[in-house]
N, C-alpha and C positions, 0 to 999 in steps of 0.2 A: 559671465564668470562661473556662475554656478554650474551651468552645463559643462565648462570645462573642468571644473573640479571633479565632478561626477565622471566623466569620461576618463580624467586621470585616475581616480581611485579605481574604476573599473577595469582599465588597462593593467594597472599595477597589482591589482588583486588576482588577476588572472594568471599573469606572469610570473608572480611570486610562487603560485601554488602549483602550475599546470604546464605541463611540455604542450606542443601543437598535438591537436585531435586527442586530448585526454577526455576521459569520459566523465561527466559531472556525477560527483557522488557527494553525501552529506552524512554526518552522524547526527541523528535526529534526537540523541541524548542532549543535545545543546539547546534543544526547546524545554523549557522548564515545567511543562504542564501535559498530563496525559489527555489524549482526546477520547475522554469517556462520557461526554455529552455532546449532544448536537451544537449546542452553543460553544464549546471550546473547541470543536472542529472549525467552527466559523471564525474564531478569534485566529487560530493557527493559519486559516485560508486568507485572512485579510493580511495577516503579515506577508505570508509568500506572495500574493498578489502585489502588493505595494513593492515589495523588493524587486521584484521581477520587473515591475513596471519603471522602477528607476533605472535598472540596467539598460532596459529597452529604450527608455528615453536619452540615457547619456550616449547608447551607441548610434542614435541617428546623427551624431557628431561627425561620424565617420563618412567619407566621401569615398569615391570608387577606389582611387588609389590606395588610400588607407585600409579599405576593406581588403583589398587584393593583398597587401602585407600581411595584415592581422591574421585572414583565414589560410595565408599560405597557397594561393590559387592565383594563376596568370590570368584568368579569366573570369569574372562575375557577372550573373545575370542581375542588373541592377531593377529592371522590372519586376522580376519575380522577389526579390528580396523586399522591395517597397511593399508589393503586395501582401507578402508575409507579415511585414510589420503591421499593416492596416489590418488584416485578419487578427494578429495578435491582439492590437488595442481594442478591438471590438469584443473580442473573449474577454479580456480582462475588465471591461467595463460591464459585460454582462455578470462575470464571476463575483465582482465586488458588490454589485447591485444585490445579488441573491446573499452574499455573505453579510452583508451590513443590516439585514433583517433582524438579526438577533442583538443590534447594538443597545437595545434597551435594558438588555440581561447583562451584556458585559461590553464595556465602552472602549475594550483595548483595541487599538488600531482603528477606530472609528474617526473618520475624517470626513468633512462636507465633500462628496462626490454626487453630483446632481447629473453630471454630462461627462462627454470626453474631454473638455476644456479643463474642468475641476480633477478629472482622474489625472491628467498631464500635469497639472499644477501640483497636486498633492504628490505625485512620483519624483518630480523635480526637486521637491524640499524634503523629501522623507530621509529622516536620521533618527537614530536612537541615542539618547544619551548614555553617558557612562555609567551612571546610575540606574538605568533602566532594569527592570527584573528580567528582560529579555537580551540584554545585551552579549551574553554568551554566544547568542544564536545568530547575531547580525552579520558578522564578517565571514562565519562559514557558510551562510545563506547567500551572502553577496557573491562568493565565488562559487558557489553551486550554481546561481542563476547566470551568472557570467560564462560559464563552461556550457550550460544547456543552451544559454542563446547562441553561442557559437555552433555548436551543434546543428542548430535548425537553420541559422544562417548560411552555413556552409552547404546544405541541401538545397537551399533555395537558390544559391549563387550556382549551382551546377544544373538546376532545373531549366528546360526539360531534357537536356541532353542526356543527363543521368536522371532518370526518373525514381521516385521514391516516396514515402507516404507524406511528404511535405505538402502537398497540392493534389487536387483531383483533375481529371480530364473531362469529366461531365456527370451528369446525373447518374449515370450506370455505375458510377464509383460512390461508395459509401464509407463513411467513418464515423465517429461519435459526435459530430456536431449537433446533430437534432436530438440527442437524448435528453431527458430531464436533469435538472440540477439533482446532485448528489448519486446519480445513478451510473454505474459501471458495468462493462462487460468483460469477461475473462475468457480470452482466446489463447491457444497454446498452438505454435508453429512446431514442424517437423514430428509429429504425431505419428507413429506406427513404423518408425525409422528403425534400421537395424540398431543394435544394442550398441550403446545403452539406450534404453527406452523408458521413460517414466510415465508413458500413458496408464497403464493400467494402475499404477498407484494414484494418480492425478484423478483420474476418473473415480475410483473408490473413494478417495476423500471428499470429493464433491457431492457424491451420493449420499455419504453418511452426515454431511453438512447440509443436506436438502439444497443444494446449489446445483448448477449447470454451467459447463462452458462450451465452447466451439474448439475442437480439434482439427486443424488443416493437415491433411494427408498428402503424400504423393502415391500416384496410380501404380508405380511399379512397387512401392512398399506393401499396400494392401495387396497385390496380387502375389507377392512373395509369402505374406503371413497367410493367404488361402491355399498355398500349395503345401504348407508345413502343419494347417489346423483346419478343422471344419467351419464354416461360415457362423456356425453357433456360437463358437468360442469368440470371434470376432464381434458378432451382435452383443455378447454378454460385457464385454470388454468396454463398450460404447453404451451399455444401457443408460437412459435418460439424458445421455449427452449429445450434442450435435456434431457432425462432421461435414466439413467443407473442404476444397482440394487446394492443392498449390500446383498442381499440373502433373503430368506423368514422371518428371525428374526435377530435382532441385537444381535450377539452372535460369538464368535469366530469361525472362520470356520478351525482352525489348527487341533483341536482334536475332530470335531463333525462328529459323524460318519454318519450322513445323510447330509454333506455338499453339496454333488452333486446334490441331490434333493432339497435343499435349493437354489440353485444358477440357477437351471433348471426350477423349477415351477416359481420363481420370473421373471425371462427372458422372459419366455412364456407368463406370464399374461400380462406383461408391453408391449411386441411386439405386442399382440393380441388386447390390449385396447388403447394404445396410439402409432399406427403405425408411425405416422408422427415425434414423437419424440424420440422413442426408438434409443438408441446407444447401441452397443453390447459390453458394458463394465460392468466389475465387481468389483466395489469398497469394498474390504475386511474389515469389522468392525475393527477400531484400527489397520488395516494393518496386521492382523493375518490370515495366509492362510497357506497351506502345501505346501512343497517344490516338490511334485511330481505331480502337477496339470496340467503339460502341455498338456498331451493328453486328458485330459477332456475338457479343455478349447479350445484346437482346434477342437476337434470333435464338439463342441456347436457353434463354430464361434465366440467366445467371447475372449476378453483380459482383462488381471488385469490392472486396472487403479489405479496406485498409485500417489503420490503427493510429491512436493519437497518444498514447503513454507507452513508451519504450522502456522496460526495465533494463535494457542492455545485458541480458544474459545469454544471448545466444553465442556470443564469441568465447564465451567462458573466461571474461576479463574480471566480472565483479563476483565476489563471494556472494552467498545467498543473502546475508542481512544487509550487504551493501546495495543489493538489487532492490531489496524489498523497501529499504529507506529511500532509495531514489523513486521509486513508484510511488510511495505514501507522498511525497513532497509533491510530486506532479499533480497526484490527485487533489491535493489542496489547493494547488494553483490553479488547476482548470476547472475543477468540480464535477466533472462527467467525462466520460470517453470509453474507448476501447483499449484493454490493456493487452499486450502482445508478450506473452511468455514464450521461452522455448523448452518443449517437452524433452528434449534430449540432454539438456544440461542437469546436473544433480543440484545446482543452484535453486532451480523452482520448487524442489522439495523442502527447502527451508522458507524461501521468499514468500511463496503465496500462503501457508500458514500463518506465517508470521503477519503479513498483511490483514488477513481475515480477523486474527485475534486483536490486533492493534486498532481496527475499525470498527469492532463488534457493538460498541455503545455510542458510535459517534453520529449515528442517524443517517449513514449512506445506505445505499441499497444495490444489490448485484442483480443485473437484468437476467430474464430467462433466456437461453440461448434461441430459444424457437420464436420469441418475440421480438428478437433484435433485428434491424435493417428491414423490417417490413414497411 
C-alpha cells in the first residue's frame, strides 16, 4: 500500500508540473538554509538523497508496459533500466554514508541507514510533516527528482541503440565514479566554436579563481582559429587550462564511417599546437559513440571522457540561474562527479560563477584538470 501511494504521488506530481521530456529544474530558495558550512552541505545532501531514493523506490513499481507509456517510448531496454537502478542505489548508499558522518553536529535528515536494506526502508517511508522547517522544499524537490529520474530512465531505455553518458562500454571510458567525496571537475563542451564563444571569458575567470577546467574542442574550429590568429594567441587563451577533443566535427560518432579519422586528426592537431594543455581525452558529441571502440582508443592512448552532472545548458532551454540550481542539486545528490557545461551558451557565464560562489564555504573541492582521469 505504501509503495502504491508513493508511486501515485510520484506520477501525479510529475504529471501536474511537467510535459513529456521536460527538463528537471528547481528553485533552491525553497531550501531554508545557506550551504555555508560543510555540515549544512551534508544536511541538504541527506535531504536530496532521501527524496531521490523515495522517488526511485516508487518507480520500481512500474512494469515494462507502464514504463513505455510513462516515458513515451515504444521499446525499452529493461536490462539497462534495471542496471541503472542498481547503480543508482549503490551510489545513493555511498553518498548517504558520507553525508551522515556529520550527524553528530546536525541531526536533520539523519536516519538509521546501515546497509542497502535500511536505505530502501527509509526511502519507502520518507515524509515531511506540514510543520517541518523544510516543508516548502519538499514538493518542489519531489517534482525535480521525478523529472530527473525520468531523464535518466529514458536514456537507459534507449541504451545501447542510442548511446549516451548513462553507461560505459568499458574501462577505456571514464566518468566521475572514481572521484573522492565532495570533489568535482568542471568541463566545457563546444569550446573554440564560432561565435558566440565564451571560452576566453571562462578560462580567464578560472585563472583568476585559481581553478582549472577541461575544454573540449573540435579540430575544425582549432584549425579555423589558427588561420585567423597565431598559435601564441590560442595558447594564451587556454593558459593553465586543459584541452581535450570532441572530434573534427560536432556530429554523432556512433554511425559515422570516418569517426576514427575524426578523433585522430583532432587529437594530433591539439597535441601539436597546445602541448602544454592537451589531455588525451575524447568527449563524444551528445555522448554518442560506438560500443567497439576500445582497441582504437587504447592504440591512440586516449580515453572517452563522459560526465555525471548535466546542467542542461547546451540547448539554451534553461536560464543561467536555472542551470546553476539544477547543477547544485545534483551535486548535493551525488556528492562528486564531472560537470558538463556548454561554452557557447551565455547561460554558463551566470551559472558557473553562481555555483562557485554558493559552494565557496561548503567544504567541496574542484579537481585540477591535469589530475582528472589519471
